[in-house]
C-alpha positions as CSV (number, residue, x, y, z in Angstrom):
1,X,28.0,-9.9,46.3
2,X,28.0,-10.5,50.0
3,X,31.5,-11.9,49.9
4,X,32.8,-8.8,48.1
5,X,31.1,-6.5,50.6
6,X,32.5,-8.4,53.5
7,X,36.0,-8.4,51.9
8,X,35.7,-4.6,51.5
9,X,34.7,-4.1,55.1
10,X,37.6,-6.3,56.1
11,X,40.0,-4.2,54.1
12,X,38.6,-1.1,55.7
13,X,39.5,-2.6,59.1
14,X,42.9,-3.4,57.9
15,X,43.5,0.2,57.1
16,X,42.3,1.2,60.5
17,X,44.7,-1.1,62.3
18,X,47.6,-0.1,60.0
19,X,46.9,3.5,61.0
20,X,46.9,2.5,64.7
21,X,50.2,0.7,64.1
22,X,51.6,3.9,62.5
23,X,50.8,5.9,65.7
24,X,53.4,3.9,67.7
25,X,52.8,5.4,71.2
26,X,49.1,5.3,71.5
27,X,49.1,7.0,74.9
28,X,50.4,10.2,73.3
29,X,47.9,9.9,70.5
30,X,44.9,8.6,72.3
31,X,42.4,10.7,70.3
32,X,43.6,9.5,67.0
33,X,43.7,5.9,68.4
34,X,40.1,6.2,69.4
35,X,39.0,7.7,66.1
36,X,40.7,4.7,64.3
37,X,39.2,2.2,66.8
38,X,35.7,3.5,66.3
39,X,36.1,3.6,62.5
40,X,37.0,-0.1,62.8
41,X,34.1,-0.7,65.2
42,X,31.7,0.9,62.7
43,X,32.9,-1.4,60.0
44,X,32.6,-4.3,62.4
45,X,29.0,-3.4,63.0
46,X,28.4,-3.2,59.3
47,X,29.9,-6.7,58.9
48,X,27.5,-8.0,61.5
49,X,24.6,-6.3,59.8
50,X,25.6,-7.9,56.5
51,X,25.7,-11.4,58.0
52,X,22.8,-10.7,60.3
53,X,23.7,-13.0,63.2
54,X,20.9,-11.6,65.4
55,X,17.9,-12.9,63.5
56,X,18.8,-16.1,61.7
57,X,16.5,-16.9,58.8
58,X,14.5,-20.1,58.9
59,X,15.6,-22.7,56.5
60,X,13.5,-22.8,53.3
61,X,13.0,-25.6,50.8
62,X,15.4,-25.3,47.9
63,X,16.8,-27.4,45.2
64,X,20.0,-29.2,45.5
65,X,21.8,-26.8,43.3
66,X,20.7,-23.8,45.4
67,X,21.7,-25.6,48.6
68,X,25.2,-26.3,47.2
69,X,25.6,-22.6,46.2
70,X,24.5,-21.6,49.7
71,X,26.9,-24.0,51.4
72,X,29.7,-22.8,49.0
73,X,29.0,-19.2,49.8
74,X,29.2,-19.8,53.5
75,X,32.5,-21.5,53.1
76,X,33.9,-18.5,51.3
77,X,32.5,-16.2,53.9
78,X,33.9,-18.3,56.7
79,X,37.3,-18.3,55.0
80,X,37.3,-14.6,54.6
81,X,36.4,-14.2,58.3
82,X,39.3,-16.3,59.4
83,X,41.9,-14.8,57.1
84,X,41.0,-11.3,58.0
85,X,40.8,-12.1,61.7
86,X,44.4,-13.4,61.6
87,X,45.6,-10.5,59.5
88,X,44.0,-8.0,62.0
89,X,45.9,-9.7,64.8
90,X,49.2,-9.8,63.1
91,X,49.1,-6.0,62.3
92,X,48.4,-5.1,65.9
93,X,50.8,-7.6,67.3
94,X,53.5,-5.5,65.5
95,X,52.5,-2.4,67.5
96,X,54.0,-1.7,70.9
97,X,51.6,-2.3,73.8
98,X,51.2,1.3,74.8
99,X,47.6,1.4,76.1
100,X,48.5,-0.8,79.1
101,X,51.8,-1.5,80.9
102,X,50.7,-4.9,82.3
103,X,52.9,-6.8,80.0
104,X,56.0,-5.3,81.6
105,X,54.9,-6.9,84.9
106,X,54.4,-10.2,83.1
107,X,58.0,-10.0,81.9
108,X,59.3,-9.1,85.4
109,X,57.4,-11.9,87.1
110,X,58.4,-14.4,84.5
111,X,62.0,-13.5,85.3
112,X,61.4,-14.1,89.0
113,X,59.7,-17.5,88.5
114,X,62.6,-18.5,86.2
115,X,65.0,-17.7,89.0
116,X,62.9,-19.6,91.6
117,X,62.0,-16.3,93.3
118,X,58.4,-16.1,94.6
119,X,56.5,-13.1,93.0
120,X,53.8,-13.5,95.7
121,X,56.5,-12.8,98.3
122,X,58.5,-9.9,96.9
123,X,57.1,-6.8,95.3
124,X,59.2,-5.3,92.4
125,X,60.5,-2.5,94.7
126,X,61.5,-4.9,97.4
127,X,65.2,-4.3,98.5
128,X,65.9,-8.0,98.0
129,X,65.3,-7.5,94.2
130,X,67.3,-4.4,93.8
131,X,70.0,-6.3,91.8
132,X,67.3,-7.2,89.2
133,X,66.2,-3.7,88.3
134,X,67.0,-2.8,84.7
135,X,66.4,0.2,82.5
136,X,63.9,-1.5,80.1
137,X,61.4,-3.4,82.2
138,X,61.5,-2.2,85.8
139,X,60.7,1.5,85.1
140,X,57.6,0.5,83.2
141,X,56.1,-1.7,85.9
142,X,52.9,-0.4,87.5
143,X,52.3,-0.5,91.3
144,X,55.8,-1.6,92.1
145,X,55.0,-1.8,95.9
146,X,52.5,-4.6,95.3
147,X,53.3,-8.3,95.1
148,X,51.7,-10.1,92.2
149,X,48.0,-10.5,91.8
150,X,48.2,-13.0,89.0
151,X,47.4,-16.7,89.7
152,X,49.9,-19.6,89.3
153,X,49.1,-20.7,85.7
154,X,49.9,-17.3,84.4
155,X,53.1,-17.2,86.4
156,X,54.2,-20.5,84.7
157,X,53.2,-19.1,81.3
158,X,55.2,-15.9,82.0
159,X,58.3,-18.0,82.8
160,X,57.8,-20.3,79.8
161,X,57.4,-17.4,77.4
162,X,60.5,-15.8,78.7
163,X,62.6,-19.0,78.3
164,X,61.4,-19.3,74.7
165,X,62.5,-15.7,74.0
166,X,62.9,-12.9,76.5
167,X,61.0,-10.1,74.7
168,X,57.8,-8.2,74.8
169,X,56.8,-9.6,71.3
170,X,57.1,-13.2,72.5
171,X,55.1,-12.5,75.6
172,X,52.4,-10.7,73.5
173,X,52.4,-13.6,71.0
174,X,51.9,-16.1,73.8
175,X,48.6,-14.5,74.8
176,X,47.6,-13.9,71.2
177,X,47.9,-17.7,70.6
178,X,45.4,-18.3,73.3
179,X,43.1,-15.8,71.7
180,X,43.3,-17.8,68.4
181,X,42.7,-21.0,70.3
182,X,39.5,-19.5,71.7
183,X,38.3,-18.9,68.1
184,X,38.9,-22.5,67.3
185,X,37.0,-23.7,70.4
186,X,34.1,-21.4,69.6
187,X,33.9,-22.8,66.1
188,X,33.8,-26.3,67.5
189,X,31.1,-25.1,69.9
190,X,29.0,-23.6,67.1
191,X,29.2,-26.8,65.1
192,X,28.2,-28.9,68.2
193,X,25.2,-26.6,68.8
194,X,24.3,-26.6,65.1
195,X,24.7,-22.8,64.8
196,X,26.0,-21.2,61.6
197,X,29.8,-21.1,61.8
198,X,30.0,-17.6,60.3
199,X,28.7,-16.3,63.6
200,X,32.3,-16.6,64.8
201,X,32.7,-13.1,63.2
202,X,31.3,-11.7,66.4
203,X,34.4,-12.7,68.3
204,X,37.0,-12.9,65.4
205,X,36.5,-9.4,64.1
206,X,35.6,-7.7,67.4
207,X,38.0,-4.6,67.6
208,X,38.1,-4.7,71.4
209,X,39.3,-8.4,71.4
210,X,41.9,-7.5,68.7
211,X,43.2,-4.4,70.5
212,X,43.4,-6.0,74.0
213,X,44.9,-9.4,73.0
214,X,46.9,-8.7,69.8
215,X,47.7,-5.1,70.7
216,X,48.2,-5.1,74.5
217,X,48.8,-8.8,75.1
218,X,46.5,-9.1,78.2
219,X,46.6,-12.4,80.0
220,X,42.8,-12.7,80.1
221,X,43.0,-14.7,76.9
222,X,44.4,-17.6,78.8
223,X,41.5,-17.9,81.3
224,X,38.9,-17.2,78.6
225,X,40.3,-20.0,76.4
226,X,40.2,-22.6,79.2
227,X,36.7,-21.4,80.3
228,X,35.3,-21.8,76.8
229,X,37.1,-25.2,76.5
230,X,35.5,-26.2,79.8
231,X,32.1,-25.3,78.5
232,X,32.7,-27.1,75.2
233,X,33.9,-30.3,76.9
234,X,30.8,-30.0,79.2
235,X,28.3,-30.0,76.4
236,X,30.2,-32.9,74.8
237,X,29.7,-34.9,78.1
238,X,33.4,-34.9,79.1
239,X,32.9,-34.2,82.8
240,X,36.4,-34.8,84.1
241,X,38.1,-32.9,81.3
242,X,35.6,-30.1,81.7
243,X,36.5,-29.8,85.4
244,X,40.2,-29.8,84.7
245,X,39.8,-27.0,82.1
246,X,37.7,-25.0,84.5
247,X,40.4,-25.3,87.2
248,X,43.0,-24.1,84.6
249,X,40.8,-21.2,83.8
250,X,40.6,-20.4,87.6
251,X,44.4,-20.6,87.7
252,X,44.5,-18.0,84.9
253,X,42.1,-15.7,86.5
254,X,39.9,-16.5,89.6
255,X,36.6,-15.6,87.8
256,X,36.0,-19.1,86.7
257,X,35.1,-20.2,90.2
258,X,31.5,-18.9,89.8
259,X,30.8,-21.6,87.2
260,X,31.9,-24.6,89.3
261,X,28.4,-25.4,90.7
262,X,27.0,-25.4,87.1
263,X,29.7,-27.7,85.7
264,X,29.4,-30.3,88.4
265,X,27.5,-33.4,87.3
266,X,26.7,-36.7,88.9
267,X,30.0,-37.2,90.8
268,X,29.9,-33.8,92.5
269,X,32.2,-34.6,95.5
270,X,34.8,-36.3,93.3
271,X,34.7,-33.5,90.8
272,X,35.0,-30.8,93.5
273,X,38.0,-32.7,95.0
274,X,39.6,-32.8,91.6
275,X,39.1,-29.1,91.1
276,X,40.5,-28.2,94.5
277,X,43.4,-30.6,94.1
278,X,44.5,-29.1,90.8
279,X,44.5,-25.6,92.3
280,X,46.4,-26.7,95.4
281,X,49.1,-28.4,93.4
282,X,49.5,-25.2,91.3
283,X,49.7,-23.0,94.3
284,X,52.2,-25.3,96.1
285,X,55.4,-23.7,94.8
286,X,54.2,-20.3,96.0
287,X,53.0,-21.1,99.5
288,X,56.2,-19.6,101.0
289,X,54.5,-16.2,100.6
290,X,52.2,-17.1,103.5
291,X,49.6,-14.3,104.1
292,X,50.9,-12.4,101.1
293,X,49.5,-15.0,98.7
294,X,46.3,-13.0,98.2
295,X,47.4,-9.7,99.6
296,X,47.2,-7.7,96.4
297,X,43.9,-9.3,95.4
298,X,42.4,-8.2,98.7
299,X,43.7,-4.6,98.3
300,X,42.4,-4.5,94.7
301,X,39.0,-5.8,95.7
302,X,38.7,-3.3,98.6
303,X,40.2,-0.1,97.2
304,X,40.3,0.0,93.4
305,X,37.6,2.0,91.5
306,X,37.5,2.7,87.8
307,X,34.9,3.0,85.1
308,X,32.2,1.2,87.1
309,X,28.6,1.0,85.7
310,X,26.2,0.4,88.6
311,X,28.8,0.8,91.4
312,X,28.9,4.6,91.2
313,X,25.2,4.7,91.7
314,X,25.6,2.5,94.8
315,X,28.2,4.9,96.0
316,X,25.8,7.8,95.5
317,X,22.9,6.2,97.3
318,X,24.7,4.2,100.1
319,X,26.6,5.7,103.0
320,X,30.1,4.3,102.3
321,X,32.3,2.6,99.6
322,X,32.4,-0.5,101.8
323,X,28.6,-0.7,101.8
324,X,28.5,-0.1,98.1
325,X,30.9,-3.0,97.5
326,X,28.8,-5.1,99.8
327,X,25.7,-4.3,97.8
328,X,27.5,-5.2,94.6
329,X,28.6,-8.5,96.1
330,X,25.1,-9.4,97.5
331,X,23.4,-8.6,94.2
332,X,25.8,-10.7,92.3
333,X,25.7,-13.7,94.7
334,X,21.9,-13.6,94.8
335,X,21.7,-13.6,91.0
336,X,24.1,-16.5,90.7
337,X,21.9,-18.4,93.3
338,X,18.7,-17.7,91.3
339,X,20.5,-18.8,88.1
340,X,21.7,-22.0,89.8
341,X,18.2,-23.0,90.9
342,X,16.7,-22.1,87.5
343,X,19.5,-24.1,85.8
344,X,19.0,-27.2,87.9
345,X,15.3,-27.1,87.4
346,X,15.5,-26.7,83.7
347,X,18.7,-28.6,83.0
348,X,18.4,-31.8,81.0
349,X,21.1,-33.8,79.3
350,X,19.7,-32.8,75.9
351,X,19.9,-29.1,76.8
352,X,23.5,-28.7,78.0
353,X,23.8,-25.7,75.8
354,X,21.9,-23.7,78.4
355,X,25.3,-23.4,80.3
356,X,26.1,-20.6,77.9
357,X,23.1,-18.6,79.0
358,X,24.4,-18.9,82.6
359,X,27.8,-17.7,81.4
360,X,26.3,-14.8,79.5
361,X,24.1,-13.6,82.4
362,X,26.6,-14.3,85.1
363,X,29.5,-12.5,83.5
364,X,27.2,-9.7,82.3
365,X,26.0,-9.0,85.8
366,X,29.5,-9.1,87.2
367,X,30.7,-6.6,84.6
368,X,27.9,-4.3,85.5
369,X,28.3,-4.3,89.3
370,X,32.1,-4.4,89.6
371,X,33.8,-1.3,90.9
372,X,36.5,-1.7,88.3
373,X,35.8,-2.2,84.6
374,X,39.0,-1.9,82.5
375,X,38.2,-2.3,78.7
376,X,39.8,-5.8,78.5
377,X,37.4,-7.1,81.2
378,X,34.6,-6.8,78.7
379,X,36.4,-9.3,76.5
380,X,35.2,-12.0,78.8
381,X,31.6,-11.7,77.6
382,X,32.4,-11.6,73.8
383,X,32.7,-15.4,73.4
384,X,29.2,-15.8,74.8
385,X,27.8,-13.2,72.4
386,X,28.8,-15.7,69.6
387,X,26.3,-18.2,71.1
388,X,23.7,-15.6,72.2
389,X,24.2,-12.4,70.2
390,X,23.0,-9.3,72.1
391,X,23.1,-5.9,70.4
392,X,23.5,-3.9,73.6
393,X,26.5,-5.9,74.8
394,X,28.1,-5.8,71.4
395,X,27.7,-2.0,71.5
396,X,29.4,-1.9,74.9
397,X,32.4,-3.8,73.5
398,X,33.0,-0.7,71.4
399,X,31.8,2.0,73.8
400,X,34.0,0.8,76.7
401,X,37.0,1.9,74.6
402,X,36.0,5.5,75.5
403,X,37.3,4.8,79.0
404,X,40.9,5.1,77.6
405,X,40.3,8.8,77.3
406,X,41.6,8.9,80.9
407,X,45.1,8.4,79.5
408,X,45.0,11.9,77.9
409,X,45.0,13.6,81.3
410,X,47.2,11.0,82.8
411,X,49.9,11.6,80.2
412,X,49.7,15.3,80.5
413,X,49.6,15.7,84.3
414,X,50.1,12.3,85.9
415,X,46.6,12.4,87.4
416,X,44.3,9.5,86.8
417,X,40.8,11.1,86.7
418,X,37.7,9.9,85.0
419,X,35.5,12.2,82.9
420,X,31.7,12.1,83.7
421,X,30.8,12.9,80.1
422,X,32.9,10.0,78.8
423,X,31.3,7.6,81.3
424,X,27.8,8.9,80.3
425,X,28.5,8.4,76.6
426,X,29.8,4.9,77.4
427,X,26.9,3.6,79.3
428,X,23.7,5.5,78.4
429,X,23.4,4.1,74.8
430,X,24.2,0.6,76.2
431,X,21.4,0.7,78.8
432,X,19.0,2.4,76.4
433,X,19.5,-0.3,73.8
434,X,19.4,-3.0,76.5
435,X,16.1,-1.7,77.7
436,X,14.6,-1.3,74.2
437,X,15.6,-4.8,73.1
438,X,14.3,-6.2,76.4
439,X,10.9,-4.6,75.9
440,X,10.7,-5.7,72.3
441,X,11.7,-9.3,73.3
442,X,9.0,-9.3,76.0
443,X,6.4,-8.1,73.6
444,X,7.3,-10.8,71.1
445,X,7.2,-13.5,73.7
446,X,3.8,-12.3,74.9
447,X,2.4,-12.3,71.4
448,X,3.7,-15.9,70.8
449,X,2.1,-16.9,74.1
450,X,-1.3,-15.4,73.1
451,X,-1.2,-17.1,69.7
452,X,-0.3,-20.4,71.2
453,X,-3.4,-20.3,73.4
454,X,-5.7,-19.7,70.5
């Protein structure tokens, strides 16, 4: 019965994604796109309720025949999860990436790297690149006056994808492959931690993951894959391989740096040197850009604001945006410091799985204090929800899609302006559920503590 219900819910999501595919230009039909997305997200939540990954039932004594049936049922469920997950992705891969125009910059920078032109040195509108401007890619590039912000590994991937086949679909497929590889690593992780493999549904069927990686082809899938691979290799005791994977994650997106102190084991100096060496080698071909190497990153960090959670409150309370950004940074660094000392105090070789708690809390806090929270940024925390399911954060992976409502006004008038009501609908339910579950969890722990002392 459970398999049939799951298959029905999967078919419902297929219909939602086929409808999104039929819309073609999602920016012009953002309301219909959001309706279809939230229909799919509702079915996703129903699937999670059906499989109940939040409160795993304790194992009960059963006969061999019953145990075989249970194992057989789980295999069927897992097969359904994987088949539908791939089907969802194929459908949205066929759609044009209209919600974001980042992929056009990927194509542009892939062309530059293929021609030995440094994308860190020349912005798309640089006079030196005038001969490269075409009618298909160049007009779609955002922020043409900025040099690239994307690290070296992604530049090499852009170039490789373009050499395989110079098209949007190939570039999109490249990042979709990393998304599927993340699913594989997560299943290996679940097996290693002796967690039910069907919990992969939290990632595999998550509509935000599917929309952002299969639909929009965001490069974050690369860094997320190498981060999860790094964590998996870490819990398997592969120290050097774990460091190499973490360095590759950093070279996909700089976020991975915050986890370096937690991944370092006995040979800390040697591991740090290895991490730095890999990064230096990757940046070597681009050093000709000089001070422009991190120019766009600095501008982005100092000036960009969109869909923040706690940051707007800091702006409201503190005297200036610079002070608010400083407060966000201090809060984040202090929390990472506390997590590090807690982790080192608690950490044992037999409890390496606690690294996923660090990942969940660290990334969760970063997403809450950052001045910019594009929907695809929330994809970073979804793999950790597979290990530590959290209802509030799963809810946010759907609610954050509301932020795309900004495209309605942008398409009509060219003005990028957030709507306070939309932001409220996005975050109030999240914080309400986060607080409710936090209080409930505290009460249960208190009750267990009282009973243990009797």
